[in-house]
Backbone as numpy.savetxt, mean C-alpha at the origin, in Angstrom:
# Nx Ny Nz CAx CAy CAz Cx Cy Cz
10.18 -19.52 -6.35 9.36 -18.31 -6.35 10.22 -17.05 -6.35
11.46 -17.20 -6.73 12.33 -16.03 -6.81 12.07 -15.32 -8.13
11.89 -14.03 -8.08 11.59 -13.28 -9.28 12.16 -11.88 -9.13
12.21 -11.18 -10.26 12.62 -9.79 -10.22 11.93 -9.05 -11.35
12.08 -7.76 -11.36 11.43 -6.93 -12.35 12.46 -6.04 -13.01
12.27 -5.83 -14.35 13.24 -5.02 -15.03 12.84 -3.57 -15.17
12.10 -3.06 -14.24 11.74 -1.65 -14.25 11.97 -1.09 -12.86
12.30 0.16 -12.79 12.73 0.70 -11.51 11.61 0.77 -10.48
10.36 0.57 -10.89 9.26 0.63 -9.94 8.74 -0.75 -9.61
9.61 -1.78 -9.68 9.14 -3.14 -9.45 8.67 -3.35 -8.03
9.12 -2.54 -7.07 8.64 -2.69 -5.70 7.14 -2.48 -5.64
6.65 -1.43 -6.33 5.22 -1.17 -6.35 4.50 -2.30 -7.06
5.07 -2.79 -8.18 4.41 -3.84 -8.93 4.37 -5.13 -8.12
5.41 -5.39 -7.33 5.39 -6.57 -6.47 4.24 -6.48 -5.47
4.08 -5.29 -4.85 3.01 -5.12 -3.86 1.66 -5.39 -4.50
1.45 -4.88 -5.72 0.15 -5.02 -6.35 -0.04 -6.42 -6.92
1.04 -7.12 -7.25 0.92 -8.51 -7.67 0.42 -9.35 -6.51
0.99 -9.11 -5.33 0.50 -9.80 -4.14 -0.96 -9.45 -3.90
-1.30 -8.18 -4.15 -2.68 -7.74 -3.97 -3.63 -8.48 -4.88
-3.21 -8.70 -6.15 -4.14 -9.30 -7.10 -4.42 -10.75 -6.79
-3.44 -11.48 -6.26 -3.76 -12.86 -5.91 -4.78 -12.88 -4.78
-4.74 -11.85 -3.92 -5.76 -11.73 -2.89 -7.11 -11.40 -3.49
-7.11 -10.60 -4.58 -8.36 -10.32 -5.28 -8.98 -11.61 -5.78
-8.14 -12.45 -6.38 -8.63 -13.70 -6.93 -9.21 -14.58 -5.83
-8.53 -14.62 -4.68 -9.02 -15.44 -3.58 -10.30 -14.86 -2.99
-10.34 -13.51 -2.86 -11.52 -12.92 -2.26 -12.74 -13.08 -3.15
-12.55 -12.93 -4.44 -13.68 -13.07 -5.35 -14.25 -14.46 -5.32
-13.44 -15.43 -4.91 -13.93 -16.80 -4.81 -14.59 -17.06 -3.46
-14.22 -16.31 -2.43 -14.68 -16.61 -1.08 -15.86 -15.73 -0.65
-15.79 -14.41 -0.93 -16.80 -13.50 -0.40 -18.07 -13.59 -1.23
-19.17 -13.73 -0.56 -20.46 -13.81 -1.23 -21.44 -12.89 -0.54
-22.30 -12.32 -1.33 -23.40 -11.54 -0.77 -24.52 -12.51 -0.45
-25.27 -12.25 0.62 -26.32 -13.16 1.05 -27.43 -13.25 0.02
-27.61 -12.21 -0.79 -28.70 -12.23 -1.75 -28.25 -12.48 -3.18
-26.95 -12.57 -3.43 -26.47 -12.90 -4.78 -25.04 -13.40 -4.71
-24.69 -14.37 -5.54 -23.34 -14.89 -5.58 -22.50 -14.04 -6.50
-21.21 -14.03 -6.25 -20.30 -13.31 -7.14 -20.29 -13.98 -8.52
-20.15 -13.19 -9.54 -20.05 -13.73 -10.89 -18.72 -14.41 -11.08
-18.59 -15.16 -12.16 -17.34 -15.86 -12.44 -16.20 -14.87 -12.57
-15.02 -15.26 -12.07 -13.89 -14.33 -12.04 -13.47 -13.84 -13.42
-13.66 -14.67 -14.44 -13.30 -14.23 -15.78 -14.16 -13.06 -16.23
-15.42 -13.04 -15.81 -16.30 -11.91 -16.14 -15.86 -10.66 -15.42
-15.42 -10.85 -14.16 -14.95 -9.71 -13.38 -13.69 -9.11 -13.98
-12.76 -9.99 -14.32 -11.49 -9.51 -14.85 -11.65 -8.83 -16.20
-12.64 -9.27 -16.99 -12.86 -8.65 -18.29 -13.30 -7.20 -18.12
-13.86 -6.85 -16.96 -14.30 -5.49 -16.68 -13.22 -4.67 -15.99
-12.12 -5.31 -15.67 -11.05 -4.62 -14.93 -9.72 -5.00 -15.54
-9.23 -4.21 -16.45 -8.01 -4.51 -17.18 -6.81 -4.58 -16.25
-6.76 -3.69 -15.25 -5.62 -3.67 -14.34 -5.52 -4.99 -13.58
-6.64 -5.45 -13.02 -6.64 -6.71 -12.28 -6.27 -7.88 -13.18
-6.78 -7.86 -14.40 -6.49 -8.94 -15.34 -4.99 -9.04 -15.62
-4.37 -7.89 -15.83 -2.94 -7.86 -16.13 -2.13 -8.36 -14.94
-2.52 -7.96 -13.73 -1.75 -8.35 -12.56 -1.96 -9.80 -12.17
-3.14 -10.34 -12.46 -3.33 -11.77 -12.24 -2.41 -12.56 -13.16
-2.29 -12.10 -14.42 -1.37 -12.75 -15.34 0.07 -12.63 -14.89
0.43 -11.46 -14.37 1.79 -11.26 -13.88 2.06 -12.14 -12.67
1.06 -12.26 -11.80 1.21 -13.10 -10.62 1.42 -14.56 -11.01
0.62 -15.04 -11.96 0.77 -16.42 -12.40 2.13 -16.65 -13.04
2.60 -15.64 -13.75 3.91 -15.75 -14.39 5.01 -15.85 -13.33
4.86 -15.10 -12.25 5.87 -15.12 -11.19 5.85 -16.43 -10.42
4.65 -16.95 -10.14 4.54 -18.16 -9.33 4.71 -19.44 -10.15
4.28 -19.41 -11.41 4.31 -20.62 -12.22 5.40 -20.59 -13.28
5.99 -19.43 -13.54 7.02 -19.32 -14.55 8.27 -20.10 -14.17
8.99 -20.52 -15.17 10.18 -21.34 -14.93 11.46 -20.52 -14.86
11.41 -19.26 -15.22 12.61 -18.43 -15.19 12.73 -17.75 -13.83
13.93 -17.28 -13.52 14.18 -16.66 -12.22 13.73 -15.21 -12.19
13.33 -14.66 -13.32 12.87 -13.28 -13.36 11.82 -13.13 -14.45
11.02 -12.08 -14.35 10.03 -11.79 -15.38 9.92 -10.29 -15.54
9.70 -9.84 -16.76 9.61 -8.41 -17.05 8.15 -8.01 -17.21
7.66 -7.10 -16.39 6.26 -6.70 -16.46 5.99 -5.67 -17.56
6.35 -6.02 -18.79 6.24 -5.07 -19.90 4.78 -4.70 -20.15
3.90 -5.71 -20.22 2.49 -5.44 -20.48 1.86 -4.67 -19.33
2.21 -5.05 -18.11 1.67 -4.35 -16.94 2.09 -2.89 -16.95
3.34 -2.63 -17.27 3.83 -1.25 -17.33 3.09 -0.46 -18.40
2.84 -1.09 -19.55 2.15 -0.42 -20.65 0.73 -0.03 -20.25
0.03 -0.97 -19.61 -1.35 -0.70 -19.18 -1.38 0.40 -18.13
-0.46 0.34 -17.17 -0.43 1.34 -16.11 -0.13 2.73 -16.66
0.78 2.81 -17.61 1.13 4.11 -18.18 -0.01 4.69 -19.01
-0.84 3.81 -19.59 -2.00 4.31 -20.34 -3.05 4.88 -19.40
-3.10 4.37 -18.17 -4.05 4.86 -17.17 -3.46 6.01 -16.38
-2.17 5.93 -16.11 -1.47 6.96 -15.34 -0.40 7.59 -16.23
-0.77 8.47 -17.16 0.18 9.00 -18.14 1.33 9.79 -17.53
1.17 10.26 -16.31 2.26 11.01 -15.69 3.49 10.15 -15.45
3.32 8.83 -15.50 4.45 7.92 -15.32 4.95 7.35 -16.64
4.40 7.81 -17.75 4.79 7.28 -19.06 5.99 8.06 -19.60
7.08 7.99 -18.91 8.31 8.66 -19.33 9.47 8.04 -18.56
10.64 8.51 -18.83 11.83 7.99 -18.16 12.40 8.98 -17.15
11.53 9.90 -16.69 11.94 10.81 -15.65 11.94 10.09 -14.31
12.64 10.65 -13.35 12.65 10.05 -12.02 11.28 10.23 -11.38
10.74 9.14 -10.85 9.43 9.16 -10.24 9.53 8.70 -8.79
8.54 9.07 -8.00 8.50 8.70 -6.60 7.73 7.40 -6.45
8.34 6.39 -5.84 7.71 5.07 -5.70 6.44 5.14 -4.86
6.44 5.97 -3.82 5.26 6.09 -2.98 4.10 6.71 -3.74
4.38 7.68 -4.59 3.33 8.32 -5.38 2.74 7.33 -6.38
3.59 6.54 -7.02 3.10 5.54 -7.97 2.27 4.48 -7.25
2.72 4.05 -6.10 2.01 3.03 -5.35 0.60 3.51 -4.99
0.48 4.74 -4.49 -0.83 5.27 -4.14 -1.72 5.41 -5.36
-1.17 5.92 -6.46 -1.96 6.08 -7.69 -2.45 4.74 -8.20
-1.60 3.74 -8.12 -1.96 2.41 -8.60 -3.04 1.79 -7.74
-2.90 1.88 -6.43 -3.90 1.30 -5.53 -5.24 2.02 -5.68
-5.21 3.33 -5.84 -6.46 4.08 -6.02 -7.16 3.68 -7.31
-6.38 3.51 -8.39 -6.96 3.10 -9.66 -7.56 1.72 -9.57
-6.85 0.80 -8.96 -7.34 -0.56 -8.81 -8.59 -0.59 -7.93
-8.58 0.19 -6.87 -9.73 0.26 -5.96 -10.96 0.79 -6.70
-10.78 1.85 -7.51 -11.91 2.44 -8.24 -12.49 1.44 -9.24
-11.61 0.72 -9.95 -12.08 -0.25 -10.93 -12.87 -1.38 -10.27
-12.32 -1.91 -9.18 -12.99 -3.01 -8.49 -14.28 -2.55 -7.83
-14.32 -1.30 -7.41 -15.54 -0.77 -6.79 -16.68 -0.72 -7.81
-16.35 -0.37 -9.05 -17.37 -0.34 -10.09 -17.90 -1.75 -10.36
-16.99 -2.71 -10.37 -17.41 -4.09 -10.58 -18.29 -4.56 -9.43
-17.89 -4.24 -8.20 -18.67 -4.63 -7.02 -20.05 -4.00 -7.05
-20.15 -2.75 -7.46 -21.43 -2.07 -7.52 -22.35 -2.71 -8.54
-21.79 -3.15 -9.67 -22.60 -3.83 -10.68 -23.10 -5.17 -10.17
-22.25 -5.88 -9.43 -22.63 -7.19 -8.91 -23.71 -7.08 -7.85
-23.61 -6.05 -7.00 -24.50 -5.93 -5.85 -25.62 -4.92 -6.08
-25.92 -4.64 -7.32 -26.93 -3.63 -7.63 -28.28 -3.97 -7.02
-28.59 -5.26 -6.95 -29.89 -5.69 -6.43 -29.83 -6.10 -4.96
-28.71 -5.82 -4.31 -28.56 -6.19 -2.89 -28.36 -4.93 -2.07
-29.38 -4.53 -1.34 -29.33 -3.27 -0.60 -28.32 -3.28 0.54
-28.03 -4.49 1.06 -27.15 -4.57 2.23 -25.69 -4.79 1.86
-25.39 -4.92 0.59 -24.01 -5.20 0.18 -23.14 -3.96 0.34
-21.88 -4.11 0.82 -20.96 -2.97 0.93 -20.49 -2.54 -0.46
-20.85 -1.33 -0.86 -20.59 -0.89 -2.22 -19.22 -0.26 -2.39
-18.63 0.25 -1.32 -17.36 0.96 -1.45 -16.17 0.14 -0.97
-16.40 -1.11 -0.59 -15.32 -1.94 -0.07 -14.78 -2.85 -1.17
-13.46 -2.91 -1.27 -12.80 -3.82 -2.20 -11.65 -4.49 -1.45
-10.99 -5.41 -2.12 -9.85 -6.07 -1.50 -8.73 -5.06 -1.21
-8.68 -3.97 -1.99 -7.67 -2.93 -1.74 -7.91 -2.27 -0.39
-9.15 -1.85 -0.16 -9.47 -1.22 1.12 -9.38 -2.22 2.26
-9.75 -3.48 2.00 -9.68 -4.50 3.04 -8.25 -4.73 3.51
-7.31 -4.72 2.58 -5.92 -5.02 2.92 -5.15 -3.79 3.40
-5.36 -2.65 2.76 -4.46 -1.52 2.97 -5.03 -0.35 3.75
-6.33 -0.29 3.97 -6.90 0.86 4.65 -6.93 0.66 6.17
-6.49 1.68 6.88 -6.58 1.72 8.33 -7.31 2.99 8.72
-7.40 3.24 10.00 -8.13 4.43 10.46 -7.40 5.10 11.60
-7.23 6.40 11.48 -6.64 7.23 12.53 -7.75 7.98 13.25
-7.55 8.21 14.53 -8.49 9.03 15.29 -7.77 10.27 15.80
-8.49 11.38 15.79 -7.93 12.65 16.24 -8.78 13.20 17.37
-8.15 13.53 18.48 -8.83 14.19 19.59 -8.23 15.58 19.75
-9.11 16.56 19.73 -8.65 17.94 19.88 -9.14 18.50 21.21
-8.33 19.35 21.81 -8.65 19.95 23.10 -8.40 21.45 23.04
-9.45 22.22 23.29 -9.30 23.67 23.36 -8.52 23.99 24.63
-7.40 24.67 24.49 -6.54 24.96 25.63 -7.12 26.05 26.54
-8.23 26.67 26.10 -8.85 27.74 26.90 -10.02 27.21 27.73
-10.93 26.42 27.12 -12.11 25.95 27.84 -12.15 24.44 28.03
-11.13 23.74 27.51 -11.02 22.28 27.63 -12.10 21.51 26.84
-12.74 22.17 25.88 -13.73 21.47 25.05 -13.01 20.49 24.11
-13.53 19.27 24.04 -12.90 18.21 23.25 -13.77 17.81 22.06
-13.11 17.45 20.97 -13.80 16.91 19.81 -13.08 15.64 19.37
-13.78 14.82 18.62 -13.21 13.56 18.13 -13.58 13.38 16.67
-12.61 12.97 15.86 -12.85 12.69 14.45 -11.95 11.55 14.00
-12.31 10.95 12.87 -11.52 9.84 12.33 -11.17 10.11 10.87
-10.14 9.45 10.41 -9.70 9.60 9.02 -9.12 8.29 8.53
-9.55 7.89 7.34 -9.02 6.67 6.72 -7.68 6.96 6.06
-6.76 6.02 6.15 -5.46 6.19 5.51 -5.04 4.91 4.80
-4.19 5.06 3.82 -3.61 3.92 3.10 -2.12 3.82 3.39
-1.46 4.96 3.39 -0.02 5.03 3.69 0.19 6.04 4.81
1.00 5.68 5.78 1.38 6.63 6.82 2.72 7.24 6.46
2.74 8.54 6.22 3.99 9.26 5.96 4.52 9.77 7.29
5.58 9.14 7.74 6.09 9.45 9.08 7.40 10.24 8.98
7.57 11.24 9.87 8.77 12.07 9.85 9.96 11.36 10.50
11.14 11.84 10.16 12.37 11.34 10.78 12.86 12.39 11.76
13.03 12.02 13.03 13.46 13.01 14.03 14.78 13.65 13.63
14.83 14.97 13.51 16.08 15.63 13.09 17.16 15.62 14.15
16.77 15.48 15.42 17.75 15.58 16.51 18.42 14.25 16.82
17.95 13.16 16.18 18.53 11.84 16.45 19.36 11.40 15.25
20.64 11.11 15.47 21.52 10.74 14.37 21.12 9.40 13.79
20.94 8.40 14.64 20.52 7.08 14.18 19.11 6.81 14.68
18.14 7.19 13.86 16.75 7.05 14.26 16.27 5.62 14.06
15.46 5.15 14.99 14.79 3.87 14.86 13.38 4.12 14.36
12.74 3.05 13.87 11.36 3.18 13.43 10.48 3.63 14.59
10.80 3.15 15.78 10.05 3.55 16.97 10.12 5.06 17.18
11.30 5.65 16.92 11.45 7.10 17.09 10.57 7.86 16.09
10.50 7.36 14.86 9.70 8.01 13.82 8.21 7.93 14.16
7.76 6.76 14.61 6.36 6.60 14.98 6.00 7.43 16.21
6.92 7.49 17.15 6.67 8.30 18.36 6.50 9.77 18.00
7.30 10.25 17.05 7.19 11.64 16.62 5.88 11.88 15.89
5.46 10.90 15.08 4.20 11.03 14.33 3.00 11.11 15.26
3.00 10.28 16.32 1.86 10.23 17.23 2.01 11.15 18.45
3.04 11.96 18.44 3.27 12.87 19.55 2.19 13.95 19.60
1.76 14.27 20.81 0.75 15.32 20.95 1.34 16.66 20.51
0.56 17.40 19.72 1.01 18.69 19.23 0.04 19.78 19.68
0.52 21.00 19.73 -0.32 22.15 20.08 -0.29 23.12 18.91
-1.48 23.41 18.39 -1.62 24.33 17.26 -1.69 25.75 17.78
-0.76 26.58 17.34 -0.69 27.97 17.79 -0.67 28.91 16.59
-0.74 30.19 16.86 -0.63 31.20 15.80 -1.69 31.01 14.72
-1.25 30.99 13.48 -2.16 30.85 12.35 -2.80 29.48 12.24
-2.31 28.51 13.01 -2.86 27.15 12.96 -3.94 26.91 14.01
-4.24 27.92 14.82 -5.26 27.76 15.84 -6.59 27.33 15.22
-7.32 26.47 15.96 -8.60 25.99 15.48 -9.74 26.78 16.12
-10.86 26.86 15.39 -12.03 27.56 15.89 -12.75 26.68 16.91
-12.87 27.16 18.12 -13.57 26.43 19.19 -15.06 26.78 19.11
-15.90 25.74 18.99 -17.35 25.97 18.86 -17.96 26.49 20.15
-17.29 26.28 21.28 -17.80 26.78 22.56 -17.36 28.22 22.78
-16.11 28.51 22.58 -15.60 29.87 22.77 -16.05 30.82 21.66
-16.24 30.23 20.45 -16.58 31.07 19.32 -15.39 31.83 18.77
-14.20 31.46 19.21 -12.97 32.10 18.78 -11.92 31.04 18.44
-10.91 31.48 17.71 -9.79 30.59 17.43 -8.90 30.52 18.67
-8.63 29.30 19.12 -7.85 29.11 20.33 -6.68 28.15 20.07
-5.69 28.22 20.94 -4.64 27.21 20.89 -5.28 25.85 21.15
-4.89 24.87 20.33 -5.57 23.57 20.37 -4.56 22.44 20.46
-4.78 21.55 21.40 -3.96 20.35 21.49 -4.56 19.25 20.63
-3.72 18.53 19.89 -4.18 17.47 18.99 -3.45 16.18 19.33
-4.21 15.13 19.57 -3.65 13.81 19.86 -4.09 12.85 18.77
-3.13 12.23 18.09 -3.41 11.28 17.01 -3.19 9.86 17.51
-4.14 8.97 17.23 -4.04 7.57 17.64 -4.39 6.66 16.48
-3.84 5.47 16.51 -4.17 4.46 15.51 -5.39 3.69 16.01
-6.54 3.98 15.44 -7.78 3.37 15.91 -8.01 2.00 15.30
-7.67 1.85 14.01 -7.86 0.57 13.34 -6.67 0.31 12.42
-5.81 -0.66 12.75 -4.65 -0.94 11.89 -5.08 -1.70 10.65
-4.41 -1.48 9.53 -4.73 -2.22 8.31 -4.14 -3.62 8.35
-4.58 -4.47 7.44 -3.99 -5.80 7.34 -2.54 -5.71 6.88
-2.27 -4.80 5.97 -0.90 -4.54 5.51 -0.60 -3.08 5.75
0.34 -2.82 6.65 0.70 -1.46 7.01 1.83 -0.97 6.11
1.59 0.16 5.45 2.61 0.76 4.59 3.10 2.06 5.24
4.39 2.10 5.48 5.01 3.27 6.09 5.92 3.94 5.08
5.75 5.24 4.94 6.57 6.04 4.03 7.42 6.99 4.86
8.72 6.81 4.79 9.64 7.70 5.50 9.79 8.99 4.69
9.51 10.10 5.33 9.45 11.39 4.62 10.84 11.90 4.28
11.35 11.34 3.21 12.63 11.79 2.67 12.73 11.31 1.24
13.57 11.94 0.46 13.82 11.50 -0.91 15.05 10.61 -0.87
14.89 9.35 -1.25 16.00 8.42 -1.13 15.93 7.38 -2.23
16.96 7.31 -3.06 17.04 6.28 -4.09 18.50 6.10 -4.47
18.77 5.01 -5.17 20.13 4.73 -5.61 20.42 5.51 -6.89
21.55 6.20 -6.93 21.91 6.96 -8.12 22.20 8.40 -7.77
21.90 9.31 -8.73 22.13 10.73 -8.50 20.96 11.51 -9.07
21.10 12.84 -9.19 19.96 13.67 -9.58 19.47 13.39 -10.99
20.33 12.92 -11.87 19.94 12.72 -13.26 19.41 11.32 -13.55
19.81 10.36 -12.76 19.33 8.99 -13.00 19.49 8.17 -11.72
18.78 7.07 -11.68 18.84 6.20 -10.52 17.63 5.27 -10.52
17.54 4.40 -9.55 16.40 3.50 -9.47 16.24 2.98 -8.05
15.08 2.39 -7.79 14.81 1.80 -6.49 15.20 0.33 -6.48
15.57 -0.15 -5.31 15.77 -1.58 -5.10 14.84 -2.01 -3.97
14.68 -3.31 -3.79 13.76 -3.80 -2.77 14.35 -5.00 -2.05
13.95 -5.14 -0.80 14.25 -6.33 -0.01 12.91 -6.95 0.36
12.66 -8.18 -0.07 11.37 -8.83 0.14 11.56 -10.17 0.84
10.60 -10.49 1.71 10.67 -11.72 2.49 9.85 -12.80 1.82
10.46 -13.96 1.62 9.75 -15.12 1.09 9.25 -15.94 2.27
7.93 -15.85 2.52 7.36 -16.51 3.70 7.40 -18.03 3.60
7.51 -18.56 2.38 7.53 -20.01 2.20 8.89 -20.59 2.60
9.95 -19.90 2.19 11.30 -20.38 2.50 11.90 -19.69 3.73
11.17 -18.67 4.25 11.64 -17.91 5.41 13.00 -17.25 5.15
13.17 -16.73 3.94 14.42 -16.07 3.57 14.13 -14.71 2.97
15.13 -13.83 3.02 15.03 -12.50 2.43 15.80 -12.48 1.12
15.29 -11.70 0.16 15.96 -11.58 -1.13 16.06 -10.11 -1.53
17.15 -9.79 -2.18 17.37 -8.46 -2.71 16.98 -8.44 -4.18
16.22 -7.40 -4.60 15.77 -7.26 -5.98 16.35 -5.98 -6.54
17.22 -6.13 -7.51 17.88 -4.99 -8.15 17.82 -5.21 -9.65
16.71 -4.80 -10.27 16.43 -5.10 -11.67 16.49 -6.62 -11.89
17.34 -7.09 -12.79 17.39 -8.53 -13.06 18.22 -9.31 -12.05
18.91 -8.60 -11.18 19.77 -9.27 -10.21 18.96 -9.58 -8.95
18.78 -10.87 -8.68 18.06 -11.32 -7.49 19.00 -12.22 -6.69
19.12 -11.93 -5.42 20.00 -12.74 -4.60 19.47 -12.83 -3.18
19.76 -13.93 -2.53 19.36 -14.10 -1.14 20.31 -13.30 -0.25
19.76 -12.68 0.78 20.57 -11.89 1.70 20.31 -12.34 3.13
21.26 -12.09 3.98 21.13 -12.45 5.39 20.17 -11.50 6.09
19.54 -11.99 7.13 18.59 -11.17 7.88 19.23 -9.91 8.43
20.50 -10.00 8.77 21.19 -8.86 9.36 21.35 -7.69 8.39
21.20 -7.94 7.09 21.37 -6.90 6.08 20.05 -6.23 5.70
18.96 -6.70 6.28 17.66 -6.18 5.90 17.46 -4.76 6.42
17.85 -4.51 7.66 17.73 -3.17 8.21 18.77 -2.27 7.56
18.27 -1.20 6.93 19.16 -0.33 6.16 18.81 1.13 6.40
19.80 2.01 6.45 19.53 3.44 6.60 18.93 4.04 5.33
18.88 3.25 4.24 18.36 3.75 2.97 16.88 3.42 2.76
16.21 2.88 3.77 14.81 2.48 3.63 13.94 3.69 3.30
12.96 3.47 2.43 12.04 4.54 2.01 10.59 4.13 2.19
10.25 2.91 1.77 8.91 2.36 1.97 9.03 1.06 2.75
8.23 0.91 3.79 8.23 -0.28 4.62 6.83 -0.88 4.62
6.73 -2.20 4.43 5.44 -2.87 4.43 5.46 -3.99 5.46
4.42 -4.01 6.29 4.29 -5.02 7.34 2.92 -5.67 7.24
2.89 -7.00 7.35 1.64 -7.75 7.29 1.26 -8.25 8.67
-0.03 -8.14 9.02 -0.51 -8.61 10.32 -0.57 -10.13 10.37
-0.76 -10.76 9.22 -0.91 -12.20 9.16 0.19 -12.81 8.31
0.48 -14.06 8.57 1.48 -14.76 7.78 0.97 -14.95 6.36
1.88 -14.85 5.40 1.51 -14.99 4.00 1.12 -16.43 3.70
0.02 -16.59 2.93 -0.45 -17.90 2.52 -0.19 -18.11 1.03
0.21 -19.30 0.67 0.46 -19.62 -0.73 -0.82 -19.43 -1.53
-0.79 -18.64 -2.63 -1.99 -18.41 -3.41 -2.50 -19.69 -4.06
-3.82 -19.81 -4.18 -4.43 -21.00 -4.75 -4.51 -20.87 -6.27
-3.39 -21.13 -6.91 -3.30 -21.08 -8.36 -3.15 -22.48 -8.89
-3.96 -22.84 -9.89 -3.92 -24.19 -10.44 -2.51 -24.50 -10.98
-1.96 -25.62 -10.52 -0.64 -26.03 -10.96 0.45 -25.65 -10.01
0.13 -24.77 -9.04 1.17 -24.32 -8.10 1.55 -25.42 -7.12
0.60 -26.28 -6.75 0.87 -27.31 -5.76 1.91 -28.31 -6.19
2.11 -28.42 -7.52 3.08 -29.39 -8.02 4.49 -28.85 -7.98
4.66 -27.57 -7.67 6.01 -26.99 -7.67 6.75 -27.35 -6.39
């Protein structure tokens, strides 16, 4: 199951390939009480992105070569996201969000068509939101009258800051800074509905609902190369063999666990559950 990608954004494509095998599994498992899901081939015919990624996934899991080039997937994505149809340097986090949003919108349309006659069916939920969406809660406190408010916000990627005062920051330090209580002053003061005036406001952010797959974006520009050219590399864990592999275009190699932690990290992905082998016909014989 070792594979690599010959495009600099293969990290994003790997994430979405994993996502699509989950789409295939979910479409087979989830049923509405008043109607069954249509055959997956009908679903995929309505969603070109999912169709391409299912093919890419099968090529990665069932292919006999050690690498595969997502040429067709890149072509389809660039036709949908023209801002990436060039050889300029692009941000991997921006591409990942654009791709997930596009896939979510396409699958949502398919879900709405399937559940048109089912009033109780969730119309805005897809495998994308199921896997990647979490929820933050915000509590605000008026520093003058102590009036409190509570609100929530859905997120897909958490963009966390790097503490400037710490030379060797840990992930814990970045998360602590992100969730640290802040006080809004000056032009950032919030309007207090009790006071009727803008007051200094304390804001406390909490993780109310963690996603199945947590994506963390370290707020910095970091890639291999220089200002005129460069590319991203990835370190991915193979849950079946319990080994880590480095992906650098066509070069794929196993690496020791001790080399996984790197000061060059930009996007981090964590799964709440252990990865399960996708149910693809012919995979069991490998």
